[in-house]
TIRO-558312 format. One record per atom (N, C-alpha, C, CB): atom name; x negated, y, z. Coordinates in steps of 0.02 Angstrom, whole numbers, plus 50000, padded with zeros to 5 digits. Atoms other than C-alpha are relative to their C-alpha. Glycine has a CB too. Example, Ala and Ser with C-alpha at 12.3 -4.5 7.8 and 13.67 -1.06 7.14 Angstrom:
! TIRO-558312
NUMAR  sefi      X      Y      Z
NUMAR     N  49955  49941  50000
NUMAR    CA  49385  49775  50390
NUMAR     C  49955  50060  50000
NUMAR    CB  50050  50001  50062
NUMAR     N  50042  49941  49997
NUMAR    CA  49316  49947  50357
NUMAR     C  50039  50055  50037
NUMAR    CB  49980  50023  49929
//
This chain:
! TIRO-558312
NUMAR  sefi      X      Y      Z
NUMAR     N  49984  50000  49929
NUMAR    CA  51219  51588  52294
NUMAR     C  49940  50023  50040
NUMAR    CB  50023  49929  50023
NUMAR     N  50054  49974  49958
NUMAR    CA  51116  51682  52423
NUMAR     C  49998  49960  50064
NUMAR    CB  50009  50077  50014
NUMAR     N  50008  50038  49938
NUMAR    CA  51047  51578  52565
NUMAR     C  49986  50049  50057
NUMAR    CB  49943  49948  49994
NUMAR     N  50011  49957  49942
NUMAR    CA  51062  51666  52732
NUMAR     C  49972  49958  50057
NUMAR    CB  50065  50036  50022
NUMAR     N  50032  50035  49946
NUMAR    CA  50949  51613  52872
NUMAR     C  50024  50026  50067
NUMAR    CB  49923  50006  49995
NUMAR     N  49977  49980  49934
NUMAR    CA  51006  51615  53051
NUMAR     C  49945  50030  50042
NUMAR    CB  50030  49941  50036
NUMAR     N  50049  49970  49954
NUMAR    CA  50921  51693  53200
NUMAR     C  50023  49994  50072
NUMAR    CB  49988  50072  49982
NUMAR     N  49987  50003  49928
NUMAR    CA  50912  51698  53388
NUMAR     C  49987  50066  50034
NUMAR    CB  49958  49945  50033
NUMAR     N  50013  49946  49953
NUMAR    CA  50930  51835  53515
NUMAR     C  49971  49966  50062
NUMAR    CB  50066  50042  50017
NUMAR     N  50031  50033  49943
NUMAR    CA  50819  51798  53664
NUMAR     C  49979  50052  50052
NUMAR    CB  49939  49960  49977
NUMAR     N  50024  49958  49945
NUMAR    CA  50764  51866  53832
NUMAR     C  49938  49967  50029
NUMAR    CB  50055  50010  50055
NUMAR     N  50062  50021  49968
NUMAR    CA  50587  51853  53898
NUMAR     C  49993  50038  50066
NUMAR    CB  49938  50013  49954
NUMAR     N  50014  49966  49937
NUMAR    CA  50531  51895  54075
NUMAR     C  49930  49982  50023
NUMAR    CB  50053  49981  50053
NUMAR     N  50066  50014  49972
NUMAR    CA  50375  51894  54182
NUMAR     C  50008  49949  50057
NUMAR    CB  49966  50065  50026
NUMAR     N  50000  50052  49948
NUMAR    CA  50328  51774  54322
NUMAR     C  50049  50014  50056
NUMAR    CB  49930  49993  50028
NUMAR     N  49956  49983  49944
NUMAR    CA  50428  51868  54454
NUMAR     C  50071  50021  49977
NUMAR    CB  49969  50057  50040
NUMAR     N  49934  49984  50028
NUMAR    CA  50579  51898  54339
NUMAR     C  50019  50074  50010
NUMAR    CB  50054  49956  50030
NUMAR     N  49988  49928  49988
NUMAR    CA  50560  52087  54362
NUMAR     C  50012  50039  49936
NUMAR    CB  49941  50030  50038
NUMAR     N  49996  49964  50064
NUMAR    CA  50543  52141  54180
NUMAR     C  50039  49957  49951
NUMAR    CB  49929  50017  49973
NUMAR     N  49961  50036  50051
NUMAR    CA  50669  52093  54045
NUMAR     C  49986  50030  49932
NUMAR    CB  50075  50002  50017
NUMAR     N  50011  49978  50069
NUMAR    CA  50630  52101  53860
NUMAR     C  50050  49963  49955
NUMAR    CB  49926  49985  49977
NUMAR     N  49952  50029  50047
NUMAR    CA  50763  52072  53727
NUMAR     C  49971  50003  49931
NUMAR    CB  50069  50038  50004
NUMAR     N  50027  50002  50068
NUMAR    CA  50710  52017  53554
NUMAR     C  50045  49959  49955
NUMAR    CB  49930  49971  50000
NUMAR     N  49964  50039  50050
NUMAR    CA  50773  51936  53395
NUMAR     C  49949  49968  49954
NUMAR    CB  50051  50044  49960
NUMAR     N  50047  50034  50045
NUMAR    CA  50689  51809  53282
NUMAR     C  50035  49946  49960
NUMAR    CB  49942  49969  50040
NUMAR     N  49976  50056  50040
NUMAR    CA  50726  51689  53141
NUMAR     C  49957  49938  50011
NUMAR    CB  50001  50019  49924
NUMAR     N  50047  50056  49985
NUMAR    CA  50580  51580  53202
NUMAR     C  49983  50003  50074
NUMAR    CB  49935  50005  49956
NUMAR     N  50008  49991  49929
NUMAR    CA  50603  51574  53390
NUMAR     C  49940  49964  50030
NUMAR    CB  50061  49977  50034
NUMAR     N  50059  50032  49968
NUMAR    CA  50471  51443  53437
NUMAR     C  49935  50036  49986
NUMAR    CB  49994  49928  49976
NUMAR     N  50063  49966  50015
NUMAR    CA  50332  51534  53346
NUMAR     C  49998  50070  50030
NUMAR    CB  49990  50004  49924
NUMAR     N  49997  49933  49970
NUMAR    CA  50390  51704  53409
NUMAR     C  49985  49998  50074
NUMAR    CB  50068  50033  49988
NUMAR     N  50013  50007  49928
NUMAR    CA  50390  51645  53590
NUMAR     C  49926  49982  50010
NUMAR    CB  50046  49946  50031
NUMAR     N  50072  50017  49996
NUMAR    CA  50217  51569  53560
NUMAR     C  49959  50064  49996
NUMAR    CB  49980  49951  49943
NUMAR     N  50035  49935  50006
NUMAR    CA  50160  51743  53504
NUMAR     C  50002  50038  50067
NUMAR    CB  50032  50042  49944
NUMAR     N  49994  49966  49935
NUMAR    CA  50227  51817  53667
NUMAR     C  49955  49967  50052
NUMAR    CB  50074  50000  50023
NUMAR     N  50039  50037  49949
NUMAR    CA  50146  51682  53774
NUMAR     C  49925  50009  49991
NUMAR    CB  50017  49926  49997
NUMAR     N  50071  49995  50014
NUMAR    CA  49978  51701  53689
NUMAR     C  49976  50071  49986
NUMAR    CB  49984  49956  49941
NUMAR     N  50017  49930  50009
NUMAR    CA  49981  51891  53678
NUMAR     C  49968  50014  49932
NUMAR    CB  49954  50023  50055
NUMAR     N  50023  49991  50068
NUMAR    CA  49958  51887  53490
NUMAR     C  49995  50075  49983
NUMAR    CB  50046  49965  49950
NUMAR     N  50000  49927  50010
NUMAR    CA  49999  52073  53491
NUMAR     C  49985  50033  50067
NUMAR    CB  50069  50025  49970
NUMAR     N  50020  49979  49933
NUMAR    CA  49900  52137  53641
NUMAR     C  50026  50068  50023
NUMAR    CB  49927  50001  50004
NUMAR     N  49974  49935  49981
NUMAR    CA  49974  52312  53637
NUMAR     C  50076  50001  50004
NUMAR    CB  49977  50053  49951
NUMAR     N  49927  50004  49999
NUMAR    CA  50154  52251  53633
NUMAR     C  50027  50006  50071
NUMAR    CB  50024  49936  49968
NUMAR     N  49967  49995  49935
NUMAR    CA  50278  52276  53775
NUMAR     C  49993  49935  50039
NUMAR    CB  50075  50017  49991
NUMAR     N  50003  50065  49964
NUMAR    CA  50280  52090  53817
NUMAR     C  49930  49984  50024
NUMAR    CB  50026  49944  49955
NUMAR     N  50069  50011  49978
NUMAR    CA  50091  52081  53825
NUMAR     C  49983  50045  50059
NUMAR    CB  49950  50011  49942
NUMAR     N  50015  49951  49947
NUMAR    CA  50078  52238  53931
NUMAR     C  50031  49981  50067
NUMAR    CB  50024  50070  49979
NUMAR     N  49964  50016  49938
NUMAR    CA  50207  52177  54057
NUMAR     C  50002  49924  50015
NUMAR    CB  50071  50026  49996
NUMAR     N  50006  50073  49989
NUMAR    CA  50161  51990  54048
NUMAR     C  50066  49964  49996
NUMAR    CB  49969  49988  50068
NUMAR     N  49937  50035  50012
NUMAR    CA  50331  51937  53983
NUMAR     C  49986  49938  49957
NUMAR    CB  50052  50047  49965
NUMAR     N  50019  50060  50036
NUMAR    CA  50287  51759  53938
NUMAR     C  50046  49940  50016
NUMAR    CB  49928  49982  50015
NUMAR     N  49953  50053  49981
NUMAR    CA  50437  51661  54003
NUMAR     C  50066  50011  49964
NUMAR    CB  50010  49999  50078
NUMAR     N  49936  49997  50036
NUMAR    CA  50586  51626  53889
NUMAR     C  50055  49975  50047
NUMAR    CB  49997  49956  49935
NUMAR     N  49948  50019  49952
NUMAR    CA  50741  51625  54000
NUMAR     C  50070  49998  49969
NUMAR    CB  50000  50048  50057
NUMAR     N  49934  49999  50032
NUMAR    CA  50884  51648  53875
NUMAR     C  49991  50004  49925
NUMAR    CB  50043  50060  50025
NUMAR     N  49996  49991  50073
NUMAR    CA  50922  51625  53691
NUMAR     C  50068  49977  49976
NUMAR    CB  49944  49961  49964
NUMAR     N  49936  50017  50031
NUMAR    CA  51075  51615  53581
NUMAR     C  49991  50003  49925
NUMAR    CB  50057  50048  50025
NUMAR     N  50007  50004  50072
NUMAR    CA  51078  51560  53400
NUMAR     C  50061  50029  49964
NUMAR    CB  49989  49927  49979
NUMAR     N  49947  49975  50044
NUMAR    CA  51179  51648  53266
NUMAR     C  49987  49973  49930
NUMAR    CB  50001  50079  50000
NUMAR     N  50009  50030  50067
NUMAR    CA  51210  51573  53093
NUMAR     C  49969  50048  49948
NUMAR    CB  50066  49976  49974
NUMAR     N  50028  49950  50047
NUMAR    CA  51161  51735  53005
NUMAR     C  49957  50049  50039
NUMAR    CB  50057  50038  49962
NUMAR     N  50047  49956  49966
NUMAR    CA  51012  51844  53051
NUMAR     C  50031  50068  50013
NUMAR    CB  49936  50007  49959
NUMAR     N  49968  49935  49990
NUMAR    CA  51118  52000  53029
NUMAR     C  50042  50001  50064
NUMAR    CB  50045  50017  49939
NUMAR     N  49961  50005  49938
NUMAR    CA  51231  51940  53170
NUMAR     C  49954  50003  50061
NUMAR    CB  50042  49935  50002
NUMAR     N  50048  50000  49946
NUMAR    CA  51080  51909  53280
NUMAR     C  49972  50070  50012
NUMAR    CB  49943  49951  49985
NUMAR     N  50026  49932  49994
NUMAR    CA  51011  52083  53245
NUMAR     C  50052  50046  50033
NUMAR    CB  49980  50028  49931
NUMAR     N  49947  49959  49970
NUMAR    CA  51179  52163  53288
NUMAR     C  50008  49983  50074
NUMAR    CB  50067  49988  49962
NUMAR     N  49994  50021  49930
NUMAR    CA  51189  52060  53449
NUMAR     C  49941  50026  50041
NUMAR    CB  50004  49924  50005
NUMAR     N  50059  49973  49965
NUMAR    CA  51011  52113  53495
NUMAR     C  50010  50073  50017
NUMAR    CB  49936  49990  49957
NUMAR     N  49989  49928  49988
NUMAR    CA  51056  52297  53476
NUMAR     C  50050  50011  50057
NUMAR    CB  50025  50034  49937
NUMAR     N  49950  49995  49947
NUMAR    CA  51209  52274  53586
NUMAR     C  49970  49981  50067
NUMAR    CB  50061  49955  49985
NUMAR     N  50030  50024  49937
NUMAR    CA  51112  52176  53717
NUMAR     C  49948  50049  50026
NUMAR    CB  49969  49931  49990
NUMAR     N  50050  49950  49978
NUMAR    CA  50970  52303  53721
NUMAR     C  50034  50060  50033
NUMAR    CB  49957  50023  49941
NUMAR     N  49964  49943  49973
NUMAR    CA  51100  52437  53758
NUMAR     C  50040  49984  50063
NUMAR    CB  50045  50027  49949
NUMAR     N  49961  50020  49941
NUMAR    CA  51181  52338  53898
NUMAR     C  49959  50008  50064
NUMAR    CB  50026  49927  49993
NUMAR     N  50032  49992  49935
NUMAR    CA  51142  52349  54082
NUMAR     C  49956  49940  50018
NUMAR    CB  50052  50012  50054
NUMAR     N  50041  50055  49974
NUMAR    CA  51011  52246  54172
NUMAR     C  50044  49947  50031
NUMAR    CB  49949  50027  50051
NUMAR     N  49954  50047  49967
NUMAR    CA  51153  52168  54271
NUMAR     C  50032  49953  49948
NUMAR    CB  50054  50038  50039
NUMAR     N  49970  50041  50053
NUMAR    CA  51236  52107  54110
NUMAR     C  49950  49949  49974
NUMAR    CB  50025  50045  49943
NUMAR     N  50052  50046  50024
NUMAR    CA  51072  52031  54049
NUMAR     C  49988  49945  50052
NUMAR    CB  49935  50038  49985
NUMAR     N  50010  50050  49947
NUMAR    CA  51048  51945  54217
NUMAR     C  50058  49951  50002
NUMAR    CB  49992  50035  50069
NUMAR     N  49942  50045  50001
NUMAR    CA  51224  51874  54207
NUMAR     C  49996  49950  49943
NUMAR    CB  50065  50041  49994
NUMAR     N  50009  50046  50057
NUMAR    CA  51188  51801  54035
NUMAR     C  49949  49946  50017
NUMAR    CB  49977  50039  49937
NUMAR     N  50051  50048  49982
NUMAR    CA  51029  51719  54099
NUMAR     C  50027  49952  50052
NUMAR    CB  49936  50036  50027
NUMAR     N  49973  50042  49946
NUMAR    CA  51116  51655  54256
NUMAR     C  50050  49948  49974
NUMAR    CB  50033  50043  50053
NUMAR     N  49950  50046  50028
NUMAR    CA  51256  51576  54151
NUMAR     C  49966  49942  49962
NUMAR    CB  50048  50038  49954
NUMAR     N  50034  50051  50041
NUMAR    CA  51135  51483  54037
NUMAR     C  49946  49964  50039
NUMAR    CB  49970  50031  49938
NUMAR     N  50061  50024  49970
NUMAR    CA  50985  51458  54150
NUMAR     C  49995  50027  50072
NUMAR    CB  49938  50023  49959
NUMAR     N  49996  49972  49932
NUMAR    CA  51027  51486  54335
NUMAR     C  49935  49999  50040
NUMAR    CB  50053  49964  50039
NUMAR     N  50064  50004  49964
NUMAR    CA  50853  51436  54394
NUMAR     C  49946  50043  49967
NUMAR    CB  49977  49928  50004
NUMAR     N  50047  49957  50037
NUMAR    CA  50769  51555  54269
NUMAR     C  49936  49961  49982
NUMAR    CB  49982  50062  50042
NUMAR     N  50057  50040  50023
NUMAR    CA  50657  51414  54207
NUMAR     C  49979  50021  49931
NUMAR    CB  50018  49924  50001
NUMAR     N  50025  49986  50067
NUMAR    CA  50548  51436  54054
NUMAR     C  50030  49949  49951
NUMAR    CB  49921  49998  49998
NUMAR     N  49966  50043  50048
NUMAR    CA  50649  51365  53908
NUMAR     C  49958  49984  49939
NUMAR    CB  50065  50031  49979
NUMAR     N  50041  50008  50059
NUMAR    CA  50505  51364  53785
NUMAR     C  49991  49926  49981
NUMAR    CB  49932  50032  50010
NUMAR     N  50013  50071  50015
NUMAR    CA  50466  51177  53800
NUMAR     C  50062  49967  49970
NUMAR    CB  49980  49963  50064
NUMAR     N  49938  50030  50027
NUMAR    CA  50649  51134  53765
NUMAR     C  50010  50017  49926
NUMAR    CB  50060  50023  50041
NUMAR     N  49996  49982  50071
NUMAR    CA  50633  51224  53597
NUMAR     C  49961  49951  49957
NUMAR    CB  49975  50071  49989
NUMAR     N  50046  50043  50037
NUMAR    CA  50496  51103  53546
NUMAR     C  50023  49928  49997
NUMAR    CB  49932  50004  50030
NUMAR     N  49976  50070  49997
NUMAR    CA  50594  50944  53584
NUMAR     C  50040  49982  49939
NUMAR    CB  50041  49989  50062
//
């Protein structure tokens, strides 16, 4: 039997909620930590100071999460904003809630 690990699609933004970054990870808390601490200083999130997690959705299989990420990356900014507004209308940083 092959064990399949799940994953999350997530959206990061900057302090003023102007820039949206869509990503996917099987280890969301550590990945968001990387974004917050600019582990990869030449990355998009480091360059545009995207250090606030405003949306995430878990999928039981990483392949589903990757497919959802591709779809979400291709969607409009308005669609992404609607997803965030539905889950997190105040656009608060959800990182701490991941650690609870």
